[in-house]
A tleap script that builds the chain and sets N, CA, C and O, in Angstrom:
source leaprc.protein.ff14SB
mol = sequence {
  NMET TYR ASP LYS ILE VAL ASP ILE LEU CYS
  ALA ILE LYS GLU ASP GLN PRO GLU LEU ARG
  GLN ILE LEU SER PRO THR THR GLU LEU ASN
  ASN ASP ILE GLY LEU ASP SER LEU GLN MET
  ILE GLN PHE MET LEU LYS ILE GLU GLU GLN
  LEU ASN VAL VAL ILE ASP TYR ASP GLN PHE
  ASP TYR GLU HIE LEU GLN SER ILE ASP THR
  PHE MET THR PHE LEU LYS SER CYS GLN PRO
  GLN GLU LEU SER LEU TYR GLU ASP VAL GLN
  CLYS
}
set mol.1.N position { 1.399 -10.027 -4.178 }
set mol.1.CA position { 1.455 -8.744 -3.504 }
set mol.1.C position { 1.128 -7.610 -4.484 }
set mol.1.O position { 0.412 -6.670 -4.136 }
set mol.2.N position { 1.649 -7.705 -5.693 }
set mol.2.CA position { 1.387 -6.665 -6.704 }
set mol.2.C position { -0.111 -6.514 -6.949 }
set mol.2.O position { -0.628 -5.396 -6.967 }
set mol.3.N position { -0.809 -7.631 -7.137 }
set mol.3.CA position { -2.253 -7.576 -7.411 }
set mol.3.C position { -3.020 -6.948 -6.257 }
set mol.3.O position { -3.975 -6.205 -6.482 }
set mol.4.N position { -2.618 -7.236 -5.033 }
set mol.4.CA position { -3.284 -6.668 -3.862 }
set mol.4.C position { -3.068 -5.159 -3.811 }
set mol.4.O position { -3.993 -4.411 -3.497 }
set mol.5.N position { -1.860 -4.712 -4.114 }
set mol.5.CA position { -1.564 -3.274 -4.136 }
set mol.5.C position { -2.402 -2.589 -5.212 }
set mol.5.O position { -2.969 -1.523 -4.973 }
set mol.6.N position { -2.480 -3.190 -6.382 }
set mol.6.CA position { -3.301 -2.627 -7.468 }
set mol.6.C position { -4.768 -2.567 -7.039 }
set mol.6.O position { -5.436 -1.563 -7.286 }
set mol.7.N position { -5.276 -3.612 -6.407 }
set mol.7.CA position { -6.663 -3.614 -5.932 }
set mol.7.C position { -6.917 -2.478 -4.944 }
set mol.7.O position { -7.945 -1.805 -5.011 }
set mol.8.N position { -5.976 -2.273 -4.032 }
set mol.8.CA position { -6.115 -1.206 -3.033 }
set mol.8.C position { -6.098 0.158 -3.712 }
set mol.8.O position { -6.927 1.013 -3.401 }
set mol.9.N position { -5.168 0.368 -4.629 }
set mol.9.CA position { -5.098 1.649 -5.337 }
set mol.9.C position { -6.382 1.922 -6.121 }
set mol.9.O position { -6.891 3.042 -6.110 }
set mol.10.N position { -6.901 0.906 -6.796 }
set mol.10.CA position { -8.124 1.076 -7.585 }
set mol.10.C position { -9.325 1.363 -6.689 }
set mol.10.O position { -10.214 2.123 -7.073 }
set mol.11.N position { -9.360 0.770 -5.510 }
set mol.11.CA position { -10.457 1.038 -4.576 }
set mol.11.C position { -10.392 2.473 -4.057 }
set mol.11.O position { -11.423 3.128 -3.899 }
set mol.12.N position { -9.187 2.955 -3.795 }
set mol.12.CA position { -9.024 4.328 -3.297 }
set mol.12.C position { -9.313 5.348 -4.397 }
set mol.12.O position { -9.922 6.387 -4.143 }
set mol.13.N position { -8.877 5.050 -5.609 }
set mol.13.CA position { -9.089 5.961 -6.740 }
set mol.13.C position { -10.263 5.474 -7.595 }
set mol.13.O position { -10.157 5.387 -8.818 }
set mol.14.N position { -11.370 5.161 -6.942 }
set mol.14.CA position { -12.523 4.589 -7.643 }
set mol.14.C position { -13.098 5.509 -8.717 }
set mol.14.O position { -13.849 5.061 -9.583 }
set mol.15.N position { -12.747 6.796 -8.661 }
set mol.15.CA position { -13.226 7.731 -9.679 }
set mol.15.C position { -12.415 7.641 -10.972 }
set mol.15.O position { -12.683 8.369 -11.927 }
set mol.16.N position { -11.411 6.736 -11.001 }
set mol.16.CA position { -10.577 6.551 -12.195 }
set mol.16.C position { -10.630 5.079 -12.626 }
set mol.16.O position { -9.682 4.336 -12.376 }
set mol.17.N position { -11.708 4.654 -13.261 }
set mol.17.CA position { -11.847 3.236 -13.630 }
set mol.17.C position { -10.762 2.744 -14.594 }
set mol.17.O position { -10.512 1.542 -14.675 }
set mol.18.N position { -10.122 3.648 -15.317 }
set mol.18.CA position { -9.074 3.255 -16.267 }
set mol.18.C position { -7.741 2.976 -15.571 }
set mol.18.O position { -6.803 2.503 -16.214 }
set mol.19.N position { -7.641 3.255 -14.292 }
set mol.19.CA position { -6.384 3.141 -13.562 }
set mol.19.C position { -5.782 1.739 -13.641 }
set mol.19.O position { -4.573 1.603 -13.830 }
set mol.20.N position { -6.595 0.701 -13.502 }
set mol.20.CA position { -6.095 -0.672 -13.498 }
set mol.20.C position { -5.313 -0.980 -14.784 }
set mol.20.O position { -4.325 -1.713 -14.742 }
set mol.21.N position { -5.743 -0.429 -15.919 }
set mol.21.CA position { -5.077 -0.715 -17.188 }
set mol.21.C position { -3.727 -0.005 -17.314 }
set mol.21.O position { -2.850 -0.481 -18.034 }
set mol.22.N position { -3.550 1.115 -16.631 }
set mol.22.CA position { -2.303 1.859 -16.799 }
set mol.22.C position { -1.262 1.536 -15.730 }
set mol.22.O position { -0.111 1.955 -15.847 }
set mol.23.N position { -1.647 0.800 -14.693 }
set mol.23.CA position { -0.692 0.466 -13.633 }
set mol.23.C position { 0.273 -0.624 -14.085 }
set mol.23.O position { -0.096 -1.549 -14.809 }
set mol.24.N position { 1.514 -0.488 -13.637 }
set mol.24.CA position { 2.540 -1.503 -13.897 }
set mol.24.C position { 3.515 -1.459 -12.722 }
set mol.24.O position { 3.436 -0.547 -11.898 }
set mol.25.N position { 4.419 -2.411 -12.627 }
set mol.25.CA position { 5.391 -2.382 -11.524 }
set mol.25.C position { 6.248 -1.113 -11.500 }
set mol.25.O position { 6.794 -0.763 -10.454 }
set mol.26.N position { 6.375 -0.424 -12.628 }
set mol.26.CA position { 7.189 0.795 -12.669 }
set mol.26.C position { 6.387 2.076 -12.437 }
set mol.26.O position { 6.954 3.169 -12.450 }
set mol.27.N position { 5.078 1.953 -12.227 }
set mol.27.CA position { 4.243 3.126 -11.982 }
set mol.27.C position { 4.679 3.817 -10.698 }
set mol.27.O position { 4.824 3.174 -9.658 }
set mol.28.N position { 4.887 5.130 -10.773 }
set mol.28.CA position { 5.240 5.913 -9.583 }
set mol.28.C position { 3.986 6.151 -8.752 }
set mol.28.O position { 2.971 6.623 -9.264 }
set mol.29.N position { 4.066 5.821 -7.464 }
set mol.29.CA position { 2.889 5.942 -6.606 }
set mol.29.C position { 2.462 7.388 -6.411 }
set mol.29.O position { 1.265 7.668 -6.335 }
set mol.30.N position { 3.406 8.305 -6.328 }
set mol.30.CA position { 3.030 9.706 -6.124 }
set mol.30.C position { 2.728 10.428 -7.426 }
set mol.30.O position { 1.645 10.989 -7.588 }
set mol.31.N position { 3.667 10.419 -8.348 }
set mol.31.CA position { 3.533 11.233 -9.551 }
set mol.31.C position { 2.526 10.691 -10.562 }
set mol.31.O position { 1.783 11.468 -11.161 }
set mol.32.N position { 2.489 9.385 -10.761 }
set mol.32.CA position { 1.617 8.814 -11.792 }
set mol.32.C position { 0.182 8.608 -11.317 }
set mol.32.O position { -0.758 8.743 -12.101 }
set mol.33.N position { 0.012 8.285 -10.050 }
set mol.33.CA position { -1.335 7.977 -9.544 }
set mol.33.C position { -1.994 9.206 -8.941 }
set mol.33.O position { -3.210 9.368 -9.042 }
set mol.34.N position { -1.216 10.063 -8.323 }
set mol.34.CA position { -1.749 11.308 -7.796 }
set mol.34.C position { -2.594 11.143 -6.536 }
set mol.34.O position { -3.679 11.716 -6.437 }
set mol.35.N position { -2.106 10.368 -5.581 }
set mol.35.CA position { -2.816 10.241 -4.313 }
set mol.35.C position { -2.660 11.536 -3.524 }
set mol.35.O position { -1.552 12.050 -3.371 }
set mol.36.N position { -3.777 12.059 -3.024 }
set mol.36.CA position { -3.664 13.216 -2.133 }
set mol.36.C position { -3.282 12.700 -0.746 }
set mol.36.O position { -3.160 11.491 -0.552 }
set mol.37.N position { -3.093 13.595 0.215 }
set mol.37.CA position { -2.585 13.178 1.525 }
set mol.37.C position { -3.536 12.215 2.241 }
set mol.37.O position { -3.081 11.257 2.865 }
set mol.38.N position { -4.836 12.453 2.163 }
set mol.38.CA position { -5.801 11.556 2.795 }
set mol.38.C position { -5.803 10.185 2.111 }
set mol.38.O position { -5.868 9.153 2.779 }
set mol.39.N position { -5.733 10.181 0.798 }
set mol.39.CA position { -5.694 8.916 0.067 }
set mol.39.C position { -4.407 8.141 0.378 }
set mol.39.O position { -4.422 6.912 0.435 }
set mol.40.N position { -3.306 8.852 0.576 }
set mol.40.CA position { -2.048 8.184 0.911 }
set mol.40.C position { -2.155 7.517 2.279 }
set mol.40.O position { -1.670 6.401 2.466 }
set mol.41.N position { -2.781 8.187 3.226 }
set mol.41.CA position { -2.987 7.595 4.555 }
set mol.41.C position { -3.873 6.361 4.439 }
set mol.41.O position { -3.574 5.322 5.028 }
set mol.42.N position { -4.955 6.471 3.685 }
set mol.42.CA position { -5.843 5.321 3.473 }
set mol.42.C position { -5.070 4.168 2.834 }
set mol.42.O position { -5.227 3.014 3.232 }
set mol.43.N position { -4.245 4.480 1.854 }
set mol.43.CA position { -3.457 3.476 1.163 }
set mol.43.C position { -2.536 2.745 2.138 }
set mol.43.O position { -2.491 1.515 2.150 }
set mol.44.N position { -1.807 3.497 2.949 }
set mol.44.CA position { -0.862 2.883 3.873 }
set mol.44.C position { -1.589 2.017 4.912 }
set mol.44.O position { -1.121 0.929 5.247 }
set mol.45.N position { -2.715 2.491 5.412 }
set mol.45.CA position { -3.473 1.713 6.394 }
set mol.45.C position { -4.019 0.428 5.784 }
set mol.45.O position { -3.982 -0.630 6.412 }
set mol.46.N position { -4.527 0.525 4.558 }
set mol.46.CA position { -5.043 -0.675 3.891 }
set mol.46.C position { -3.925 -1.658 3.562 }
set mol.46.O position { -4.124 -2.870 3.633 }
set mol.47.N position { -2.766 -1.148 3.208 }
set mol.47.CA position { -1.615 -2.018 2.951 }
set mol.47.C position { -1.280 -2.809 4.215 }
set mol.47.O position { -1.102 -4.026 4.174 }
set mol.48.N position { -1.198 -2.095 5.338 }
set mol.48.CA position { -0.886 -2.781 6.594 }
set mol.48.C position { -1.934 -3.835 6.929 }
set mol.48.O position { -1.606 -4.951 7.333 }
set mol.49.N position { -3.191 -3.465 6.757 }
set mol.49.CA position { -4.289 -4.368 7.103 }
set mol.49.C position { -4.355 -5.581 6.166 }
set mol.49.O position { -4.422 -6.719 6.630 }
set mol.50.N position { -4.336 -5.345 4.874 }
set mol.50.CA position { -4.575 -6.424 3.920 }
set mol.50.C position { -3.336 -7.274 3.629 }
set mol.50.O position { -3.460 -8.439 3.250 }
set mol.51.N position { -2.157 -6.703 3.802 }
set mol.51.CA position { -0.939 -7.479 3.576 }
set mol.51.C position { -0.325 -7.961 4.886 }
set mol.51.O position { 0.718 -8.614 4.899 }
set mol.52.N position { -0.993 -7.626 5.984 }
set mol.52.CA position { -0.594 -8.102 7.305 }
set mol.52.C position { 0.857 -7.741 7.641 }
set mol.52.O position { 1.638 -8.583 8.083 }
set mol.53.N position { 1.193 -6.468 7.420 }
set mol.53.CA position { 2.531 -5.967 7.751 }
set mol.53.C position { 2.408 -4.733 8.627 }
set mol.53.O position { 1.368 -4.075 8.664 }
set mol.54.N position { 3.493 -4.434 9.331 }
set mol.54.CA position { 3.589 -3.200 10.098 }
set mol.54.C position { 4.648 -2.347 9.419 }
set mol.54.O position { 5.818 -2.724 9.362 }
set mol.55.N position { 4.236 -1.206 8.909 }
set mol.55.CA position { 5.174 -0.309 8.235 }
set mol.55.C position { 5.917 0.494 9.295 }
set mol.55.O position { 5.306 1.163 10.128 }
set mol.56.N position { 7.225 0.418 9.254 }
set mol.56.CA position { 8.072 1.173 10.176 }
set mol.56.C position { 8.277 2.557 9.561 }
set mol.56.O position { 9.087 2.725 8.650 }
set mol.57.N position { 7.542 3.538 10.064 }
set mol.57.CA position { 7.582 4.871 9.471 }
set mol.57.C position { 8.898 5.593 9.760 }
set mol.57.O position { 9.184 6.620 9.143 }
set mol.58.N position { 9.707 5.067 10.694 }
set mol.58.CA position { 11.038 5.622 10.903 }
set mol.58.C position { 11.963 5.218 9.754 }
set mol.58.O position { 12.901 5.943 9.422 }
set mol.59.N position { 11.696 4.065 9.154 }
set mol.59.CA position { 12.495 3.573 8.029 }
set mol.59.C position { 11.914 3.980 6.674 }
set mol.59.O position { 12.621 3.990 5.666 }
set mol.60.N position { 10.629 4.314 6.659 }
set mol.60.CA position { 9.940 4.647 5.415 }
set mol.60.C position { 10.418 5.993 4.893 }
set mol.60.O position { 10.603 6.941 5.656 }
set mol.61.N position { 10.615 6.063 3.582 }
set mol.61.CA position { 11.094 7.285 2.966 }
set mol.61.C position { 10.359 7.512 1.653 }
set mol.61.O position { 9.820 6.577 1.062 }
set mol.62.N position { 10.343 8.739 1.211 }
set mol.62.CA position { 9.689 9.112 -0.042 }
set mol.62.C position { 10.194 8.267 -1.209 }
set mol.62.O position { 9.433 7.962 -2.128 }
set mol.63.N position { 11.461 7.892 -1.180 }
set mol.63.CA position { 12.041 7.098 -2.280 }
set mol.63.C position { 11.382 5.728 -2.417 }
set mol.63.O position { 11.455 5.118 -3.484 }
set mol.64.N position { 10.745 5.235 -1.367 }
set mol.64.CA position { 10.052 3.945 -1.446 }
set mol.64.C position { 8.793 4.015 -2.309 }
set mol.64.O position { 8.199 2.986 -2.632 }
set mol.65.N position { 8.392 5.223 -2.677 }
set mol.65.CA position { 7.212 5.413 -3.514 }
set mol.65.C position { 7.586 5.642 -4.979 }
set mol.65.O position { 6.727 5.991 -5.789 }
set mol.66.N position { 8.854 5.451 -5.321 }
set mol.66.CA position { 9.307 5.678 -6.696 }
set mol.66.C position { 8.553 4.811 -7.688 }
set mol.66.O position { 8.273 5.235 -8.809 }
set mol.67.N position { 8.225 3.595 -7.272 }
set mol.67.CA position { 7.450 2.704 -8.139 }
set mol.67.C position { 6.752 1.674 -7.264 }
set mol.67.O position { 7.094 1.502 -6.095 }
set mol.68.N position { 5.778 0.998 -7.838 }
set mol.68.CA position { 5.105 -0.069 -7.103 }
set mol.68.C position { 6.128 -1.140 -6.744 }
set mol.68.O position { 6.087 -1.698 -5.648 }
set mol.69.N position { 7.038 -1.424 -7.659 }
set mol.69.CA position { 8.075 -2.427 -7.415 }
set mol.69.C position { 8.972 -2.039 -6.235 }
set mol.69.O position { 9.280 -2.877 -5.387 }
set mol.70.N position { 9.388 -0.776 -6.183 }
set mol.70.CA position { 10.219 -0.284 -5.077 }
set mol.70.C position { 9.459 -0.379 -3.762 }
set mol.70.O position { 10.030 -0.740 -2.733 }
set mol.71.N position { 8.173 -0.056 -3.799 }
set mol.71.CA position { 7.343 -0.126 -2.599 }
set mol.71.C position { 7.208 -1.577 -2.129 }
set mol.71.O position { 7.244 -1.841 -0.927 }
set mol.72.N position { 7.054 -2.513 -3.059 }
set mol.72.CA position { 6.955 -3.928 -2.684 }
set mol.72.C position { 8.259 -4.399 -2.037 }
set mol.72.O position { 8.229 -5.165 -1.074 }
set mol.73.N position { 9.387 -3.951 -2.551 }
set mol.73.CA position { 10.678 -4.307 -1.951 }
set mol.73.C position { 10.741 -3.803 -0.518 }
set mol.73.O position { 11.193 -4.518 0.376 }
set mol.74.N position { 10.288 -2.570 -0.300 }
set mol.74.CA position { 10.261 -2.025 1.062 }
set mol.74.C position { 9.336 -2.852 1.951 }
set mol.74.O position { 9.696 -3.173 3.084 }
set mol.75.N position { 8.150 -3.202 1.452 }
set mol.75.CA position { 7.193 -3.958 2.253 }
set mol.75.C position { 7.745 -5.320 2.670 }
set mol.75.O position { 7.446 -5.807 3.760 }
set mol.76.N position { 8.538 -5.921 1.817 }
set mol.76.CA position { 9.124 -7.228 2.154 }
set mol.76.C position { 10.078 -7.131 3.334 }
set mol.76.O position { 10.351 -8.132 3.996 }
set mol.77.N position { 10.589 -5.928 3.603 }
set mol.77.CA position { 11.482 -5.735 4.748 }
set mol.77.C position { 10.716 -5.422 6.035 }
set mol.77.O position { 11.310 -5.368 7.111 }
set mol.78.N position { 9.412 -5.219 5.929 }
set mol.78.CA position { 8.595 -4.883 7.095 }
set mol.78.C position { 8.270 -6.138 7.904 }
set mol.78.O position { 8.244 -7.254 7.383 }
set mol.79.N position { 8.029 -5.919 9.170 }
set mol.79.CA position { 7.687 -7.022 10.069 }
set mol.79.C position { 6.244 -7.455 9.849 }
set mol.79.O position { 5.384 -6.623 9.556 }
set mol.80.N position { 5.971 -8.751 9.989 }
set mol.80.CA position { 4.576 -9.194 9.930 }
set mol.80.C position { 3.816 -8.647 11.129 }
set mol.80.O position { 4.370 -8.448 12.210 }
set mol.81.N position { 2.553 -8.418 10.906 }
set mol.81.CA position { 1.700 -7.883 11.953 }
set mol.81.C position { 1.424 -8.958 12.999 }
set mol.81.O position { 1.227 -10.126 12.664 }
set mol.82.N position { 1.412 -8.555 14.260 }
set mol.82.CA position { 1.036 -9.475 15.338 }
set mol.82.C position { -0.472 -9.683 15.286 }
set mol.82.O position { -1.176 -9.013 14.530 }
set mol.83.N position { -0.951 -10.603 16.082 }
set mol.83.CA position { -2.405 -10.800 16.171 }
set mol.83.C position { -3.075 -9.497 16.551 }
set mol.83.O position { -2.572 -8.755 17.394 }
set mol.84.N position { -4.195 -9.223 15.935 }
set mol.84.CA position { -4.909 -8.005 16.298 }
set mol.84.C position { -5.522 -8.185 17.685 }
set mol.84.O position { -5.710 -9.308 18.153 }
set mol.85.N position { -5.819 -7.107 18.309 }
set mol.85.CA position { -6.419 -7.155 19.642 }
set mol.85.C position { -7.711 -7.948 19.638 }
set mol.85.O position { -8.020 -8.654 20.598 }
set mol.86.N position { -8.459 -7.829 18.560 }
set mol.86.CA position { -9.751 -8.498 18.493 }
set mol.86.C position { -9.616 -10.003 18.328 }
set mol.86.O position { -10.478 -10.750 18.790 }
set mol.87.N position { -8.557 -10.461 17.681 }
set mol.87.CA position { -8.370 -11.902 17.512 }
set mol.87.C position { -8.149 -12.563 18.862 }
set mol.87.O position { -8.608 -13.684 19.076 }
set mol.88.N position { -7.454 -11.893 19.780 }
set mol.88.CA position { -7.250 -12.441 21.119 }
set mol.88.C position { -8.572 -12.621 21.845 }
set mol.88.O position { -8.772 -13.617 22.541 }
set mol.89.N position { -9.458 -11.678 21.689 }
set mol.89.CA position { -10.747 -11.705 22.387 }
set mol.89.C position { -11.651 -12.809 21.815 }
set mol.89.O position { -12.401 -13.448 22.553 }
set mol.90.N position { -11.573 -13.026 20.509 }
set mol.90.CA position { -12.445 -13.995 19.862 }
set mol.90.C position { -12.110 -15.438 20.231 }
set mol.90.O position { -12.973 -16.310 20.132 }
set mol.91.N position { -10.907 -15.700 20.642 }
set mol.91.CA position { -10.487 -17.078 20.911 }
set mol.91.C position { -10.869 -17.574 22.261 }
set mol.91.O position { -10.571 -18.717 22.606 }
savepdb mol mol.pdb
quit
């Protein structure tokens, strides 16, 4: 899960090629990486898509962004995503 999160962050912040070397489980998602509001939305959507989870935004709080590790702990409490609408059609 950590590697996938790092891959997503690096893809969103593609203008910072050095980012992969400075990321660690204790990296703060807001303060250290500096995602703007649009990048944060992209990040959350990609997390849901690529990690196959549904983020409950009623339970989500700013404190879950304290570190990548804290965010992973929160994600483990999220429900797995149901089949996408398109998967039903393809079968």
